[in-house]
N, C-alpha and C positions, 0 to 999 in steps of 0.2 A: 295321579302319577306321580314319579321319583325326578321323572324323566321332565318335566314343566314346570315353570314356575306357582309355586301355591298361588293364590287367590282367597283371599279366609271373607272377605266384609267389605260391604261399600257401604259408608253414612254420613249422614248430615248433623254436624253440631257448632253452636251458634252460626248458622249461615256458611259455614266451611264445608266442602266435602271430599271428606277422606276414602284414602282406596288402602284397606290391610290387606298385605302381604308374608311370606314368608323372610324372614331370615335367613342369610347363607351367610356363609364365610368362608372367605377367598377369592378367585379373580376374575374377569371374565376371560376370555380366549386369545384376545388382542396384547390384553394386560402379559398372559402366558407366555405369546409365543416370545414377544420381544424383550420381556424381562427376565425367563426363565430358561430359555430357550433348548426346550423340550429334544431329544435326542430325534432320531431320525422315527424311530422303531414307534416310541409313544406318536408323534404325528401323525403316525401310521394310525391309532388306534384309537385317537382322536379324531380320523376324518373318517373312521366306522361307524365307530359310533356316533357320528354326528350327526350323518347322514340316517340313520338310523331309527333318530328319534323324528327326525322327517319325514322320516318317511312313516312312519307311524300317526305322525299328525298328518298329512296327505290321505291317508287312508281313512282318515275320521272327516276327511272331508275341511279342512283348513287350509287355505294355503296363508301362509305367515306375514308374505309380501315387504318385510321391512329385515330383510336376514342380512348380519353383517355378525363378523369377531367377538364384537361387543354383546349379541345378545346367546352366544352361550358363555357360560358362567362354569368354573371350573370349582369346584364343592369337594373340598378335603372328606375322605371317606376312607378310611383304615379297614369296613372291612370288604373292601376288593381290594385284589393285588399289588393292580396297578397307583393305589391310592389314592384315587379322588374319582367320582362322576362327574357330568358334564351335564347341563341340565339348558332348557331354551326359554327365554325369558321375549315378555313384550311382544302381549299380543293385543294391546291396543288397537292394534290399526289391521287386522289382520281379516280376510276375506274366506265366506262362506257363499260359495257360489247357490248350494239346495235353498237356501232364508234368502236370496238376493242379497245380502249383505256387504255392498264394496266400499269400502275405507281403506283404499291402500296407503300406505305412504314411501317409503323405499330412502334411502339414506344416498349421497351422493360418493360416488367412488365405488359404489355394491351396486349401485340400480341394475336392472335390467334393460336393455331396448325397449320394452314394453312402456316403462317406469317412464323414460324417457322421452316416449312418442304419447305418453296417457293413453295409452291401450290397451286393452283387455288384458290387465293383469291376472294373471291364472299360476294353474300349479307351475309351466313350465319356466313361471319369472324366479317364483322360487328356484328351480331346479341350474339357474343360471348365475344368481347371488351365489346359490354353492356349490357351484362348479369357482367362483373366483373365492372361498372359503380353500375349497379342499387345495386349489394350487398356492394360496399364498403356505398354507401350513405344509403340502409336499418340499417346496423350496422353502422352506426356513424364512418366511415373513415378505417375501418379492409377490408384488400384490400383478395379476397378470397386467393390469393396466393404470402401472403405477406411472410412467414416465406422460399420457395423455391429465391422469391426474395436478401432477407438476404439473402441469400447461393449461392448464383447464379445458384442455379438450373433448374431456372424457365424454360426453356425449354425443360428440361427433364418431368416435375414433372406435367405438363401441359395436357402430352401425353396420361399419367393413370392416372392424378386423384391422381394423389401423394398429401398427407396433407391436399386432403377439407374436410373441415367441411359446409356440410349443414346449411341453414338455421334454418331450421324446430330444429337440434341439438342447434340449437346458442341459439335460441329463446324460445327454450325446449318449442315446438309446440305452440307455442302463437302466429303464422304468420296462415290466414288462409293457410291452406294446397295448394290452388289453386298458390299462389304467392313462396311459399316457392321449389315446384313443379319445376313450368316453368323457376325460377332462375336454379334449377340446371340442366334442360335441354338446357336453352341457353349454361352451361356451360362447353356443352358434349364434350366428346376429337373428337368427332364422326358427322360432322358436318352434316349427313344425319336425326342425332338424336335429331337438333337441330330444334326450332318451329322458323316461321317467325317473323319478329318483329311488321309484322300487329295483329296475334293471342296472343303476350305477351302487346301486351297498349292494349290488349281486356279485357282481362285477367285484370290487372290493374285498366283502367279505371271502371268496370264494382267496385260488393262491391262485393266482392268473399264469399261464406261462411264460417264461425267458423267452426270447425271440429265438429263435429256432431249437427249439429242445421241447424233448417231447417227456420231460419231469418236471411236474411241480414241484412250484420256489416257495418259500416265503418271504415277503416282498424290503427288498433292501437297499439302503441308496448304495451313488456308485462307489466302488471300491474300489482302494488305489493297487495299480499294478503292482502281482511281486509280494502280495497280501495273502491269507491265508481267510477262506471264507469255514466255516465248523455249522453244519445243520444240524440238530440234534430235535425233536420230540415235538416238531411245528417252529424251529423258534432257532435265530440263525446269531452268529457272535466273529465279531472280525478281529485277527490274529494280523498284526503289520508287523511286529517284533518279536524277540527270542522272548517265551514267557513258556513258564509251569503252568499245566493246567491241575489247579485243585477241587476238591470237593466242592469250596465255597463258590469258585468259580462258573460250576455245573449249575448250582443250586440256582443262583443269582441269574444265570441266564438262560438254564435248560429249564432246571425245575427237574431232571431226571435223577437228582446226584446218590441214591440209595449203597449202588455198589459201586460209588464212587470214592477211591481215602483220600487222604489231608493232600498229600500230592500223589498223582495216579503218573502224570506224566510230561517230560518235555518239549516244547515245540523248537523250533531250533533253527535260523538263518543265519547261511554263514554272508564270508565276501563277498563272493557270487552271484547271492540271491537264493543260493539253493535250499529249502529246505528239507531238516529231517527231526524223524520222529524219535523217540528215548525213551522208553517204560521205565521206570523209575519202582523199585523193588519195595515189595509194602507184602505187609501179615499179611494171614489167608482169612483171618478175622480179627475184631477187636470190638469193646464196651464201648459207649460211650458214659455218660457221668452219674447217668442213673440208671447204669447197669445194660439197659439196652443191647443183644451185640447185631454185629452187622458181618457181611460175606463182603470180601472183598479180591479179584483178582485181576490177575495179570493182563497186562496194556497187548491188544494182539493188530497188526497192523495186517490189511489183506489175506486174515486167516493164520499168521505166519508171528510166534510167540519176538515182542524186542525187547522184549526185557534185560536194561543195563546194555542194549546194543543201538547203534544209529544207523536207522533204515531210510533211506533219500525218499522224499514223497513224491508221488507220481501227480500226473494233470488231477487226478480225484481217484480219495480209497477209502475206508471203510475202516474206521477203530472202531475195535467191539472193547467193551467192558462188558463183563460177564454177557448177561441182554441184553448190555447198553449198548447199541450202536450212534457211531458217528461222522457224519460222514462230509471227509475235508476236503474239499476241492482250493486248487491251486491259481491264483486270477493272476493265470499270464499275459 
C-alpha cells in the first residue's frame, strides 16, 4: 500500500542482518510542523489523512503501538493538489491481537496510560497517542502535556489529566464543538471512554456544525474580529484588509474560477471597520493565450448588481458571479 512504508527484504550478509526498505524524500511530521509551519487548512488536511491511515491499519487488525509525529513521513508528491503525501512508518513493534503478537514500544511524551502502566496496550492506546498528534497539529506545535514533559511528570500527569487544556479553551470556542470534544475523548485516561479511530475519522472528514449554527461549514482557525470569511466550493478564505478578488486568488483558494475575470471585485474596509464590496467592470468574454474563450459575468451581491458602486456588506451575504456563489460573512 502507498500509505505505509514498503519493506522489500530481510537478509543476512557476512553475519550482518539487513532490512531493505523503500527510500523516500521528504521529512517527518515533527520536522514539518515546527520547521515548515503549515497553515491551519494544511494541518487539518494532515490530521484527516493521518487518521485515515490509522483507521486502515486498525481495520487490518494491527496496533502500531509507537505513534508519534516522527512516525508519519511527509513525502513530496506532485500528483496530488496539496503537493505531498503522508506515510506511516516503523511497524517494528506492532501488535496483532489475533496472532497473539504483543511487542509494544511507545515513546516518552507520546505514550498512552496503558504504556505507562505496562498493561493491555491496544487499539485504544493508538487512539490516545493519535489524539496527542492531532492536538499538536491543530495548535501548530503545542503538545497537550508539554509542561509535564518539561517537568518530567508525564507518566503521572496523563493518568489524571493534570495540566491538560482543552482545544475548546485554547481556541476560545472557535473550533466546532464536535472537534474539541472528540479530541478530549481521545485523550481520556480511561481507555473505555475513548472513541475508535473510525469514529474520530468520521467526525473530521465531515463538516461539523459550528456551535449554535445549523449550517455546515469548513473548519477554520479562530478568525480575527472585523475580518471576512469567504466560503465557496467547500473551502474558505479569510480577508483581513482591503483586497481585490482576482481569478488567481479564486483559483488558488477555491478552484471554481472559470467564470471569474482577472480582477472581479474589490472588498474595501473603511476607517470605521465597515466592509464594502464594489464590482469591477469586466468584458463579457475573453480568450486566453491558447485561443480558448471564457464567458464572464458582472458581480451580484444578494441579487443586486454592484458593478462600479460600493455596497455595504451585511453580517452574511452571497456574492454570485454567473453560476459561481461565494458566501461572505463579517466576523463581528
